[in-house]
FIZA-726964 format. One line per 10 residues: number of its first residue (from 1); for each residue x, y, z of N, C-alpha, C. Coordinates in steps of 0.2 Angstrom, whole numbers. Layout:
NUM	X:Y:Z:X:Y:Z:X:Y:Z ~ ...
//
This chain:
1	773:717:439:773:715:446:780:714:448 ~ 781:716:454:787:715:458:788:708:461 ~ 792:704:457:792:697:459:797:696:465 ~ 800:702:468:804:701:474:800:703:480 ~ 793:705:479:789:707:484:787:701:488 ~ 787:700:494:785:694:498:777:694:499 ~ 775:688:497:767:687:498:766:684:504 ~ 770:678:506:769:675:512:775:674:516 ~ 775:675:522:781:675:526:779:671:533 ~ 783:665:533:782:661:539:788:662:543
11	787:664:550:793:665:554:793:661:560 ~ 798:657:561:799:653:567:793:649:569 ~ 790:646:564:783:643:566:785:636:569 ~ 782:635:575:782:628:578:775:626:580 ~ 774:619:578:767:616:580:768:610:583 ~ 763:608:588:764:602:592:757:599:593 ~ 758:592:595:752:589:596:753:586:603 ~ 748:587:608:748:584:614:747:576:614 ~ 752:573:617:751:565:618:753:563:624 ~ 749:560:628:750:557:635:753:563:639
21	750:569:639:752:574:643:759:578:641 ~ 762:575:636:768:579:633:766:582:626 ~ 770:587:625:769:590:618:774:587:613 ~ 771:584:608:776:582:602:776:587:597 ~ 782:590:596:783:595:591:784:592:584 ~ 780:594:579:780:591:573:782:596:567 ~ 782:603:569:785:608:565:789:612:570 ~ 795:613:568:800:616:573:804:621:570 ~ 802:627:572:805:634:570:806:634:563 ~ 801:633:559:801:634:552:800:641:549
31	805:643:545:804:650:542:805:649:535 ~ 800:652:531:801:652:524:797:658:521 ~ 799:660:515:795:666:511:793:664:504 ~ 787:666:502:785:665:495:784:672:492 ~ 788:673:487:787:679:483:781:679:478 ~ 779:685:477:774:686:472:776:683:465 ~ 772:679:462:773:676:456:778:670:456 ~ 779:667:462:784:662:463:781:655:463 ~ 784:650:461:782:643:463:787:640:467 ~ 786:639:473:790:636:478:788:629:480
41	793:624:480:792:617:481:794:616:488 ~ 790:611:491:792:608:498:792:601:497 ~ 798:598:499:799:591:499:801:588:505 ~ 800:581:506:802:578:512:798:572:513 ~ 801:568:518:798:561:519:791:562:523 ~ 787:557:523:781:557:527:783:559:534 ~ 779:563:537:780:565:544:785:571:545 ~ 787:574:539:792:579:539:789:586:541 ~ 783:586:541:780:593:543:777:597:537 ~ 777:594:531:775:598:525:768:600:525
51	764:595:526:757:596:526:754:600:532 ~ 757:599:537:755:602:543:756:610:543 ~ 762:611:540:764:618:538:759:622:534 ~ 757:618:529:752:620:524:745:621:527 ~ 743:616:531:736:617:535:736:623:539 ~ 742:624:543:742:630:547:741:637:543 ~ 744:637:537:744:643:533:736:644:531 ~ 733:638:530:726:639:528:721:640:534 ~ 724:639:540:719:640:546:715:633:547 ~ 718:628:544:714:621:544:717:616:549
61	721:618:554:724:613:558:719:610:562 ~ 720:603:564:715:600:568:715:603:575 ~ 709:601:579:709:604:585:714:602:590 ~ 717:596:589:722:593:593:729:596:592 ~ 730:600:587:736:604:585:736:610:589 ~ 742:612:591:743:619:594:749:622:591 ~ 748:629:590:753:633:588:757:635:594 ~ 764:633:594:768:634:600:772:641:599 ~ 773:643:593:777:649:593:777:651:585 ~ 779:658:584:780:660:577:774:664:574
71	774:666:568:769:669:565:769:667:557 ~ 763:668:554:762:667:547:759:673:545 ~ 762:677:540:760:683:538:759:683:530 ~ 753:685:529:751:686:522:749:693:520 ~ 754:695:515:754:703:514:754:707:520 ~ 758:705:525:760:708:531:755:707:536 ~ 749:704:535:744:702:540:745:696:544 ~ 746:695:550:747:689:554:741:685:554 ~ 741:679:550:735:675:550:733:672:556 ~ 738:671:560:737:667:567:733:672:572
81	734:678:570:730:683:575:723:684:573 ~ 721:682:567:714:683:564:709:679:567 ~ 703:681:568:697:678:570:695:673:565 ~ 691:668:566:689:663:561:685:666:556 ~ 681:671:558:676:675:553:680:678:548 ~ 686:682:550:690:685:546:694:681:541 ~ 696:675:544:700:670:540:696:667:535 ~ 689:666:536:685:663:532:684:667:525 ~ 684:674:526:684:678:520:690:678:516 ~ 696:677:519:702:676:516:703:669:512
91	701:664:516:702:657:513:697:656:507 ~ 700:655:501:696:653:495:696:659:491 ~ 697:665:493:697:671:489:704:674:488 ~ 708:674:493:715:676:493:720:670:493 ~ 719:665:497:723:659:498:718:653:497 ~ 720:648:492:716:642:491:721:636:491 ~ 718:630:492:722:624:493:719:619:488 ~ 723:615:485:722:609:481:724:603:485 ~ 720:599:487:721:594:492:723:587:488 ~ 727:583:491:730:577:488:724:572:486
101	719:571:490:714:566:488:708:570:486 ~ 707:571:480:701:575:477:695:572:478 ~ 695:565:479:688:561:480:685:563:487 ~ 689:563:492:687:564:499:686:572:500 ~ 689:576:496:689:583:497:683:586:494 ~ 680:583:490:673:585:487:668:582:491 ~ 662:586:492:656:583:495:653:578:490 ~ 652:572:492:649:567:487:642:568:486 ~ 638:572:490:631:573:489:629:579:484 ~ 634:583:483:633:589:478:637:588:472
111	634:591:467:637:591:460:643:595:460 ~ 648:594:455:654:597:455:653:605:454 ~ 648:606:449:647:613:448:644:617:454 ~ 640:614:458:637:617:464:643:619:469 ~ 648:615:469:653:616:474:658:621:472 ~ 659:621:465:664:626:463:661:633:463 ~ 654:633:462:650:640:462:650:643:469 ~ 650:638:474:650:640:481:655:645:483 ~ 661:644:480:667:649:481:665:656:479 ~ 662:656:473:660:663:471:654:666:475
121	650:662:477:644:664:481:646:667:488 ~ 652:664:490:654:666:497:658:672:496 ~ 662:673:491:667:679:490:666:684:485 ~ 659:684:482:658:689:477:650:691:478 ~ 648:696:474:641:698:474:638:696:467 ~ 641:691:464:638:689:457:631:686:458 ~ 627:687:453:621:684:453:622:677:451 ~ 617:672:452:617:665:451:619:664:443 ~ 617:667:438:618:666:431:626:667:430 ~ 628:673:433:635:675:432:640:669:436
131	638:667:441:642:662:445:642:656:441 ~ 637:654:438:637:648:433:641:649:427 ~ 641:655:424:645:656:418:652:656:420 ~ 654:659:425:661:659:427:663:652:429 ~ 659:648:432:661:641:434:662:637:428 ~ 658:637:423:659:634:416:665:636:413 ~ 667:643:413:673:645:410:679:643:414 ~ 679:642:421:684:639:425:685:632:423 ~ 680:628:422:681:621:420:684:620:413 ~ 682:625:409:685:625:402:693:627:403
141	694:632:407:701:634:408:706:628:410 ~ 703:624:414:708:619:417:708:613:412 ~ 705:613:406:706:608:401:701:603:401 ~ 695:604:404:689:599:404:685:601:398 ~ 685:597:393:682:598:386:675:599:386 ~ 671:596:391:664:596:391:661:599:398 ~ 663:605:399:661:608:405:653:608:407 ~ 649:609:402:642:609:404:640:602:407 ~ 643:597:404:641:590:407:644:589:413 ~ 650:591:414:654:590:421:650:594:426
151	648:600:424:645:604:429:639:601:433 ~ 636:596:430:630:592:433:632:586:436 ~ 638:584:435:640:577:437:642:577:445 ~ 642:571:448:645:571:455:652:569:455 ~ 656:570:460:663:568:460:664:561:458 ~ 660:556:461:662:549:459:661:548:452 ~ 658:552:448:657:551:441:663:553:437 ~ 668:556:440:674:559:436:680:554:438 ~ 684:554:433:691:551:434:695:555:439 ~ 700:552:442:705:555:446:708:562:443
161	710:561:437:713:567:434:707:573:433 ~ 701:571:431:696:576:430:694:579:437 ~ 694:575:442:692:578:449:698:583:451 ~ 704:581:450:710:585:451:709:592:448 ~ 707:592:441:707:598:437:701:602:440 ~ 695:599:442:690:602:445:691:606:451 ~ 696:602:455:698:605:462:702:612:460 ~ 706:611:455:711:617:453:706:623:451 ~ 701:621:447:696:626:445:693:630:451 ~ 691:626:456:688:629:462:693:633:466
171	700:631:466:705:635:469:706:642:465 ~ 706:642:459:708:648:455:702:652:453 ~ 695:650:454:690:654:452:689:661:455 ~ 691:661:461:690:668:464:696:672:464 ~ 701:670:460:707:674:458:712:674:464 ~ 713:669:468:717:668:473:724:670:471 ~ 728:674:476:735:676:475:740:670:476 ~ 737:666:481:742:660:483:738:654:483 ~ 740:649:479:737:642:479:742:637:482 ~ 740:633:487:744:628:490:742:621:487
181	746:618:483:745:612:480:748:606:484 ~ 744:602:488:747:597:492:747:590:488 ~ 752:588:486:753:582:482:747:581:476 ~ 747:586:472:741:587:467:742:581:462 ~ 747:578:461:748:573:455:749:566:458 ~ 749:565:465:750:558:467:744:553:465 ~ 746:547:462:742:542:460:739:544:453 ~ 741:549:450:739:550:443:744:548:438 ~ 741:545:432:745:543:427:750:548:424 ~ 755:546:420:760:551:418:757:557:414
191	752:555:409:750:560:405:745:565:408 ~ 741:562:413:737:567:417:742:571:422 ~ 747:568:425:752:572:429:754:578:425 ~ 757:576:419:760:581:414:755:587:413 ~ 748:585:412:743:590:410:742:595:416 ~ 742:592:422:741:595:429:746:600:430 ~ 753:598:429:758:602:430:758:608:425 ~ 757:607:419:756:612:414:751:617:416 ~ 746:615:418:740:619:420:742:624:426 ~ 746:621:431:748:625:436:753:630:434
201	758:628:429:763:633:426:759:638:422 ~ 754:637:419:750:641:415:747:647:419 ~ 744:644:425:741:649:430:746:654:432 ~ 752:651:434:757:655:437:759:661:431 ~ 760:658:425:763:663:420:757:668:418 ~ 751:666:417:746:671:415:743:675:420 ~ 742:673:426:739:677:431:744:679:437 ~ 750:677:437:755:678:442:753:675:449 ~ 749:670:448:748:666:454:754:663:458 ~ 755:664:464:760:661:468:758:654:470
211	762:649:469:760:642:471:766:639:476 ~ 763:636:481:767:631:485:765:624:483 ~ 770:621:480:769:614:478:772:609:483 ~ 768:605:486:771:600:491:771:593:487 ~ 776:590:487:776:583:484:782:579:487 ~ 781:572:487:786:568:488:790:566:482 ~ 787:567:476:790:566:470:795:571:468 ~ 801:570:469:806:575:467:806:577:460 ~ 804:573:456:804:575:448:799:580:447 ~ 793:580:451:788:585:450:790:591:452
221	794:592:458:797:598:460:802:601:456 ~ 806:596:453:811:599:448:808:602:442 ~ 802:599:440:799:601:433:796:607:434 ~ 793:610:439:789:615:440:792:621:444 ~ 796:620:449:797:625:454:804:628:452 ~ 804:635:455:810:639:454:815:638:460 ~ 812:638:466:815:636:472:812:630:476 ~ 816:627:480:813:622:484:816:622:491 ~ 812:619:496:814:618:503:813:611:505 ~ 818:608:508:818:601:510:817:601:517
231	812:597:519:810:597:527:812:590:529 ~ 814:590:535:815:583:539:814:584:546 ~ 810:579:549:808:579:556:806:586:558 ~ 802:590:554:799:596:556:803:602:555 ~ 809:601:553:814:607:552:815:607:545 ~ 818:613:543:820:614:536:828:612:536 ~ 829:607:532:836:604:531:840:607:526 ~ 837:610:521:840:613:516:836:617:511 ~ 838:623:509:834:626:504:838:630:499 ~ 835:631:493:839:635:488:836:634:481
241	839:636:476:836:635:469:835:628:468 ~ 831:626:463:830:619:461:836:616:458 ~ 839:620:454:845:618:450:851:616:455 ~ 851:620:460:857:619:465:855:613:469 ~ 849:613:472:847:607:476:848:601:473 ~ 847:600:467:847:593:464:853:592:460 ~ 857:597:459:864:595:456:870:596:461 ~ 869:600:466:874:600:471:871:601:478 ~ 868:596:480:865:596:487:870:596:493 ~ 868:600:498:873:601:503:873:595:509
251	866:593:510:865:589:516:865:581:513 ~ 867:577:518:867:570:516:859:568:515 ~ 855:571:519:848:569:518:845:571:511 ~ 847:576:509:844:578:502:848:573:497 ~ 854:572:498:857:567:493:854:560:494 ~ 852:558:500:848:552:501:841:552:497 ~ 838:557:497:831:558:494:832:557:486 ~ 837:560:484:839:560:477:841:553:474 ~ 845:550:478:847:543:477:842:538:477 ~ 836:539:480:831:534:481:826:534:475
261	827:539:470:823:540:464:824:534:460 ~ 819:531:457:820:525:453:824:527:446 ~ 828:523:444:832:524:438:828:525:432 ~ 829:531:428:825:532:422:828:529:416 ~ 824:530:411:826:527:404:828:533:400 ~ 832:532:395:835:538:391:832:538:384 ~ 829:544:382:826:544:376:831:545:370 ~ 837:549:372:841:551:367:845:545:364 ~ 847:540:368:851:535:365:848:528:365 ~ 842:528:368:838:522:368:841:516:372
271	845:518:377:848:513:382:847:515:389 ~ 848:511:394:847:513:401:851:519:402 ~ 848:524:406:852:529:408:858:527:413 ~ 864:529:411:869:527:416:870:531:422 ~ 866:537:422:866:541:428:859:543:430 ~ 857:545:436:851:547:437:850:554:434 ~ 844:556:433:843:563:430:843:568:436 ~ 845:567:442:846:572:447:852:570:451 ~ 855:575:454:861:573:458:867:573:454 ~ 873:573:458:879:573:455:881:566:451
281	885:567:446:887:561:442:890:556:447 ~ 895:558:451:898:553:455:893:549:460 ~ 889:553:463:884:549:467:880:545:463 ~ 878:547:457:873:543:453:876:537:451 ~ 882:537:448:886:531:446:887:526:451 ~ 888:529:458:889:524:463:883:521:465 ~ 877:524:465:871:521:467:868:517:461 ~ 870:518:455:867:514:449:870:507:449 ~ 875:506:453:878:499:453:874:495:457 ~ 870:498:462:865:494:466:858:493:463
291	857:495:457:851:495:454:851:490:448 ~ 847:484:449:847:479:443:840:479:440 ~ 840:480:434:833:480:431:831:472:430 ~ 825:471:431:822:464:430:820:463:423 ~ 825:461:419:823:460:412:825:453:409 ~ 828:449:414:830:442:412:824:438:412 ~ 819:439:409:813:435:409:815:428:405 ~ 813:423:409:815:416:406:808:413:403 ~ 808:413:396:802:411:393:800:404:394 ~ 805:400:396:804:393:397:800:391:403
301	799:396:407:795:395:414:788:394:412 ~ 785:389:416:778:388:415:773:393:416 ~ 768:394:413:763:399:413:759:398:420 ~ 758:403:424:754:403:430:747:406:429 ~ 747:411:424:740:414:422:739:415:415 ~ 734:413:412:732:413:405:725:416:404 ~ 725:421:400:719:425:399:717:424:391 ~ 712:422:389:710:422:382:703:425:381 ~ 704:430:376:698:433:373:693:436:379 ~ 696:439:383:692:441:389:688:448:388
311	682:448:389:678:454:389:675:455:396 ~ 675:461:399:673:462:405:668:468:405 ~ 662:467:409:657:472:408:655:475:415 ~ 652:480:415:649:483:422:641:484:420 ~ 637:483:425:630:484:424:629:491:427 ~ 625:495:424:623:501:426:615:502:426 ~ 613:504:431:605:505:432:603:512:430 ~ 599:512:425:596:519:423:593:522:429 ~ 593:529:429:590:533:434:582:531:435 ~ 580:531:441:573:530:442:573:523:446
321	567:522:450:566:516:454:566:510:449 ~ 563:510:443:562:505:439:566:505:433 ~ 571:509:433:576:509:428:579:502:426 ~ 580:502:419:583:495:417:590:496:417 ~ 593:490:418:600:489:419:603:489:412 ~ 609:493:411:612:493:405:619:490:406 ~ 622:487:401:628:483:402:633:487:398 ~ 639:489:401:644:493:398:650:489:398 ~ 653:488:392:659:484:391:665:489:392 ~ 670:486:397:676:490:398:682:487:396
331	682:480:396:688:476:393:686:473:387 ~ 690:474:382:688:471:375:693:466:372 ~ 691:460:372:695:454:369:703:454:371 ~ 704:454:378:711:454:380:713:447:381 ~ 719:446:378:722:439:379:730:440:381 ~ 732:437:386:739:437:389:740:431:393 ~ 747:430:394:749:425:398:755:428:403 ~ 755:425:409:760:427:414:764:421:416 ~ 771:421:415:775:415:417:776:415:425 ~ 777:409:427:779:409:434:786:412:436
341	786:416:441:792:419:443:793:426:440 ~ 789:428:435:790:435:432:786:440:435 ~ 788:447:433:785:452:435:782:455:429 ~ 775:455:429:772:458:423:769:464:424 ~ 770:469:420:768:476:421:762:478:417 ~ 758:482:420:752:484:416:752:492:417 ~ 752:496:412:752:503:412:746:505:407 ~ 744:512:409:739:515:405:736:521:409 ~ 733:526:406:731:531:410:724:530:414 ~ 722:534:418:716:533:422:710:532:417
351	706:527:419:700:525:415:702:520:409 ~ 708:518:408:710:514:403:708:506:404 ~ 706:504:410:704:498:411:708:493:415 ~ 714:496:418:719:492:422:715:489:428 ~ 712:493:432:709:490:438:703:485:436 ~ 700:487:431:694:482:429:697:476:427 ~ 703:475:424:706:469:422:708:465:428 ~ 711:468:433:714:464:438:708:462:443 ~ 702:466:443:697:464:447:694:458:444 ~ 694:457:438:691:451:435:696:445:436
361	702:447:437:707:441:438:706:439:445 ~ 705:443:450:704:441:457:697:439:459 ~ 693:439:454:686:437:455:681:442:458 ~ 683:449:458:679:454:461:674:456:456 ~ 675:455:450:670:456:444:669:450:440 ~ 663:447:441:661:441:438:657:442:431 ~ 656:448:429:653:449:423:658:449:417 ~ 660:443:415:665:442:410:663:437:405 ~ 666:438:399:666:433:394:673:431:392 ~ 674:425:390:681:423:389:684:418:395
371	690:417:395:693:412:399:699:415:404 ~ 699:414:410:704:416:415:706:409:418 ~ 712:407:417:715:401:420:721:403:424 ~ 721:400:430:727:400:435:729:393:436 ~ 736:392:434:738:385:434:734:380:430 ~ 732:383:424:727:379:420:721:377:422 ~ 719:380:428:712:379:431:708:385:430 ~ 702:384:426:698:390:425:696:393:432 ~ 696:400:432:695:404:438:690:409:437 ~ 684:409:440:679:415:439:677:417:446
381	682:417:451:681:420:458:679:415:463 ~ 678:408:461:676:403:466:681:397:466 ~ 687:399:464:692:394:464:694:393:472 ~ 698:388:473:700:387:480:705:393:482 ~ 705:394:489:708:400:491:716:399:490 ~ 718:393:489:726:392:488:728:395:481 ~ 723:393:476:725:395:470:723:403:468 ~ 719:405:472:717:412:471:722:417:471 ~ 723:422:467:728:427:467:726:432:473 ~ 731:435:476:730:439:481:733:446:479
391	730:451:482:731:458:480:733:463:485 ~ 738:467:483:740:473:488:738:479:485 ~ 733:483:488:730:488:486:734:495:487 ~ 732:500:483:736:506:483:736:510:490 ~ 730:509:493:729:513:499:728:508:505 ~ 734:506:508:734:501:513:729:503:519 ~ 729:510:520:725:512:526:717:511:525 ~ 715:511:519:708:509:517:707:502:516 ~ 712:498:515:711:491:514:712:487:521 ~ 715:490:526:716:486:532:710:488:537
401	708:484:541:702:485:545:705:489:551 ~ 702:496:551:705:500:556:703:499:564 ~ 698:494:565:696:492:571:700:486:574 ~ 704:483:570:708:477:573:715:479:573 ~ 719:475:577:726:476:578:729:472:572 ~ 736:473:571:739:470:565:739:463:566 ~ 741:460:572:741:453:573:734:450:571 ~ 729:453:573:722:450:571:721:450:563 ~ 723:455:560:723:456:553:727:451:549 ~ 733:449:552:737:444:548:735:437:550
411	732:436:555:730:429:557:723:427:554 ~ 719:432:552:712:431:550:712:427:543 ~ 717:428:538:717:424:532:718:416:534 ~ 723:415:539:724:409:541:719:405:544 ~ 715:409:548:709:406:551:704:404:546 ~ 703:408:541:698:406:536:700:401:531 ~ 706:401:529:708:397:523:713:391:525 ~ 714:390:531:719:384:533:716:381:539 ~ 719:375:541:717:371:547:722:371:552 ~ 726:377:552:732:377:557:729:378:564
421	733:376:569:731:378:576:733:385:577 ~ 730:387:583:732:394:585:739:395:586 ~ 743:390:588:750:391:589:753:391:582 ~ 751:387:578:754:387:571:753:393:567 ~ 747:396:568:745:402:565:749:408:567 ~ 750:408:574:754:414:577:761:413:575 ~ 764:407:574:771:406:572:771:409:565 ~ 767:408:560:767:411:553:766:418:553 ~ 762:421:558:761:428:558:768:431:561 ~ 771:428:565:778:431:568:783:431:562
431	783:425:558:787:424:553:787:430:547 ~ 780:431:545:779:435:540:780:442:542 ~ 779:444:548:780:451:550:787:453:550 ~ 791:448:552:798:449:551:801:449:544 ~ 798:445:540:800:445:533:799:452:529 ~ 794:455:531:792:462:528:796:467:532 ~ 800:466:536:804:471:539:802:475:545 ~ 796:472:548:793:474:555:795:470:560 ~ 793:471:566:794:467:572:788:465:575 ~ 788:460:580:782:458:583:778:463:587
441	782:468:589:779:474:593:773:477:589 ~ 774:477:582:769:480:578:763:476:578 ~ 763:470:580:757:466:580:752:469:585 ~ 754:472:590:749:475:595:747:482:593 ~ 748:484:587:746:491:585:740:491:580 ~ 737:496:580:731:497:575:734:501:569 ~ 731:500:563:734:503:557:735:510:557 ~ 731:514:561:732:521:562:738:523:566 ~ 741:518:569:747:519:573:753:518:569 ~ 752:516:563:758:515:559:759:520:554
451	765:521:551:767:526:546:764:522:539 ~ 764:527:534:762:524:527:766:518:525 ~ 773:519:526:777:513:523:776:507:528 ~ 775:508:534:773:502:538:767:499:537 ~ 762:503:535:755:500:533:756:496:527 ~ 760:499:522:761:495:516:764:488:517 ~ 769:488:521:772:482:523:767:477:526 ~ 763:479:530:758:475:533:753:472:527 ~ 751:476:523:747:474:517:750:469:513 ~ 757:470:512:761:465:508:761:458:512
461	762:459:519:762:453:523:755:449:523 ~ 750:453:523:743:450:523:742:446:516 ~ 745:449:511:744:446:504:748:439:504 ~ 753:439:507:758:433:506:757:428:512 ~ 753:429:517:753:424:523:750:417:521 ~ 746:417:516:743:410:514:747:407:508 ~ 753:410:507:758:407:502:755:407:495 ~ 752:413:492:750:413:485:756:413:481 ~ 755:410:475:760:410:470:759:417:465 ~ 753:419:465:752:425:461:749:431:465
471	753:437:465:751:443:469:750:448:464 ~ 745:452:465:743:458:461:745:464:465 ~ 749:468:462:751:475:466:748:481:462 ~ 743:484:465:740:489:462:742:496:465 ~ 747:499:461:750:506:463:753:505:470 ~ 757:500:472:759:499:479:763:504:482 ~ 766:509:478:771:514:481:769:521:479 ~ 763:522:475:762:528:472:761:534:478 ~ 759:532:484:758:537:489:763:538:494 ~ 769:534:492:774:534:497:780:539:495
481	784:542:500:789:546:498:795:541:495 ~ 800:545:492:805:541:488:809:536:492 ~ 810:538:498:815:533:502:811:527:504 ~ 804:528:506:800:522:507:799:518:501 ~ 797:521:495:797:518:489:802:513:488 ~ 808:516:488:814:511:487:814:505:492 ~ 813:506:498:813:501:503:807:496:501 ~ 801:498:499:796:493:497:798:489:491 ~ 801:493:486:802:489:480:808:484:481 ~ 813:486:485:818:481:487:815:475:491
491	810:476:495:807:471:499:803:467:494 ~ 799:469:489:796:465:485:800:461:481 ~ 806:463:479:811:459:475:813:454:479 ~ 815:455:485:818:450:490:813:444:491 ~ 806:446:492:801:442:494:800:437:488 ~ 800:440:482:799:437:476:804:431:475 ~ 810:433:476:816:428:476:815:423:481 ~ 813:424:487:813:420:492:807:415:491 ~ 801:417:489:795:413:489:793:411:482 ~ 798:413:477:796:411:470:790:414:467
501	788:420:469:782:424:468:782:426:461 ~ 775:427:458:774:430:452:770:436:453 ~ 772:442:450:769:448:452:765:451:445 ~ 759:453:446:757:458:441:757:465:444 ~ 761:469:441:762:476:444:759:481:440 ~ 755:485:444:751:491:441:754:497:443 ~ 756:502:439:759:508:442:758:513:436 ~ 757:520:438:757:525:434:765:528:433 ~ 769:526:437:776:528:437:780:523:433 ~ 781:526:427:785:521:422:792:520:424
511	795:524:427:802:522:430:802:517:435 ~ 797:516:439:796:511:443:794:504:439 ~ 790:505:434:788:499:430:795:497:427 ~ 799:501:424:805:499:421:810:496:425 ~ 810:498:432:814:495:436:812:488:439 ~ 805:487:439:803:481:442:801:475:437 ~ 799:477:431:795:472:427:800:469:421 ~ 798:462:420:801:459:414:797:460:408 ~ 791:460:408:787:462:402:781:467:404 ~ 779:470:399:774:476:400:769:476:395
521	763:477:397:757:478:392:754:485:393 ~ 753:488:388:750:494:388:742:494:386 ~ 738:496:391:731:496:390:728:503:388 ~ 724:503:383:721:510:381:714:508:379 ~ 709:511:382:702:511:381:700:503:381 ~ 702:500:386:700:493:387:704:488:383 ~ 708:490:379:712:485:374:719:485:375 ~ 722:479:374:730:479:375:732:481:368 ~ 736:487:368:738:490:361:745:488:360 ~ 749:486:365:756:484:364:758:480:370
531	762:475:369:765:470:374:771:468:372 ~ 777:469:376:783:467:375:788:467:381 ~ 794:464:380:799:464:385:800:471:387 ~ 802:473:393:802:479:396:807:484:392 ~ 813:482:391:818:486:387:815:487:380 ~ 812:482:377:810:483:370:804:488:370 ~ 800:488:374:794:492:374:796:500:376 ~ 801:500:380:803:507:382:808:510:377 ~ 812:506:373:816:509:369:814:509:361 ~ 809:504:360:806:504:353:799:503:353
541	795:508:356:788:508:356:785:509:349 ~ 780:505:348:777:505:341:770:510:341 ~ 766:509:346:760:513:346:761:520:348 ~ 757:524:345:757:532:346:756:533:354 ~ 751:529:356:749:530:363:755:529:368 ~ 758:523:367:764:521:371:769:527:370 ~ 770:529:364:775:534:363:773:541:368 ~ 767:542:368:765:548:372:766:547:379 ~ 764:541:382:765:539:389:773:540:390 ~ 777:537:386:784:538:387:787:545:387
551	784:549:382:786:556:382:784:560:388 ~ 778:559:391:776:562:397:780:560:403 ~ 782:554:403:787:552:409:794:555:408 ~ 796:556:402:803:559:401:803:566:402 ~ 797:570:400:796:577:402:798:578:409 ~ 795:574:413:796:575:420:803:573:422 ~ 807:570:418:814:568:420:819:573:417 ~ 816:579:414:821:584:411:823:588:417 ~ 829:591:416:832:596:420:829:602:419
//
């Protein structure tokens, strides 16, 4: 194969959205090329134009978008000049896409096998038996060990990592020459991330598949791509080889993206890395002075949360109208305590039981055995609202009421849980919105009118407005780009200091956990297998599973 031959050529592409009679340009004169057999990375903050460029290449732009100028050429054919019927033949067979949210990208009413097979039915003349055989083979190729079982399962019955693998199987099954992967590892744990990236590299090496990898995680781009493009405000700010971009960036914007990456840990000498694993030594040393690891946990602080011998169950109803309920145990004999003012980290791969544990803590799952105490008061979901822990969810867009303005969303907890007057409630709303770095103007907006980072700030404000002492943060920065991540983490530290907050912090990003947490527990198959001070856990892990988690994270940190 001639790796210098151009597969995709985008020339001076501009895309806009009409807003109040004016055209808002979101992609501005973008030009890029993808060679056969190449893995090209595209990075940039939210709103930089990455995903819109990808959707234009797939012919999937929303009706409100308009191509203002330029062309998109695939093997010399202008995709923008194609009729939809022509494009439909190309989409899925020659160009495929792996979307960020695999749950919403699958049809929840159809089995995984049926949906993957559909690609073959549309783009081949294979009989039904052949389509099924190839589907099972594709599921096996993406590392799913029980393809016959998964073939008959629905999307919600798979873990996030399994769904993402199934989506990659769908993208590759028809032998596409180009796969566009839009944030394929966002919100996946480090071991699953590593497996997904290895799978993409394997497809590239064995089949010569060209890949466009879009990600806000610069470590992912560095790990898999040969070239990368940095986008800002709809334009290409910088491009070049990955090594050049991440060791000698030309623009201040690229340097800023690199400096926002959380400080990693070092495997070689088992001490905090003195420099970041990306960027120049001078810039990294300067930035590292501003990064303080939260490891000074004061053991004399009183306990705010105590869990003893906790078992958590889910009830599942057997198929059929009169099926009996079966009880499945997810958490097994967990005991831990969290001290007032500390940040307690919880790590583990998808399906390990992290979310099940915190749902029990906040009272969303009451099928428990054992004891949960908050401030020495037993808590099973019916404690007073003041003592109840509050939660910041991973997806603020899904957790905020889309039909209400921000001001209403923030005032509602005060209406339900306090006896404050309207004037007093609004005073607290104005105070908290400014504390999280927004202005009173944002109170008149709906969640859809805010950026991802702004929505996450609102979610934090909603959790803090009734003055809880314990806040649970479930992947609060996983879907945010690195600069917004850095802002949110700094905000959380400042708020913790101001209000003497206690955090339980869940994240798949071990570098974020290392930066934020005093102590960390590792959960595997519903059990705590290791729990230590942050430095001790990262530099002297005892359990093989912990070592594997750290190894996966460090693989992504390699140059």
